[in-house]
C-alpha positions, 0 to 999 in steps of 0.5 A: 396656524399655517399646516406643516406637511413633510415627507420622507422617501429612501429608497436602496438596493442591495446586491452581492455575490460570493464565489469560492472554489476548493480543489484538492489533490493527491497521488500515491505510488510504491514499490517493492521487491523481494528476491530470494535464492537458495543454495546447498551442497551435499556430499558423502564418501562410502569405501568397504572392503571386505577380504574372507579366505580359508583353504583347506589341505588334505594328504591321504595315507595312500598318497591321494592330495586334495586341495581347496581354497576360497576367498572373497575379496569385496572393494565398494568406494562411492561417492555422492555430490549434489548441489540445490539451487533454487531462485526465487522473487517478485515485484508489484507496484501501485500507483493511485492518484485523486482529485477534486472539486468543490465549487460554491457561488451564492447571489443576493440581492434585496431592496428597502422602501421606507416612507414618512408622510407627516400632515397636520397643524404646527401647533400638534408638533411639540418644542424639541427638548435637547 
């Protein structure tokens, strides 16, 4: 009988690194303008003419003479003109920007060791079966 000694030893190491980078950028811009013009014309005209008259004449038998005349003459001519002009306006603008960045970094490492030792009599080992 012979003594059998069997030994197996394994060792290893693994390491890794992960990097991830994410960026986002955006911007916006807008512009608005609003302008208005208003205009109005008005005109009016008036013409008035008025005449009134009275006449009195009197002769008396004694030779007296009386005479009276009353006249009213009225004339009015008027003209009116209006012009209205108005303007208004507004402008506005807006700008916005942003940017962001996300970064991820991860490192990992692992080690392992495994060993098998067998010491014994060869008779204790059985035959391998196929």
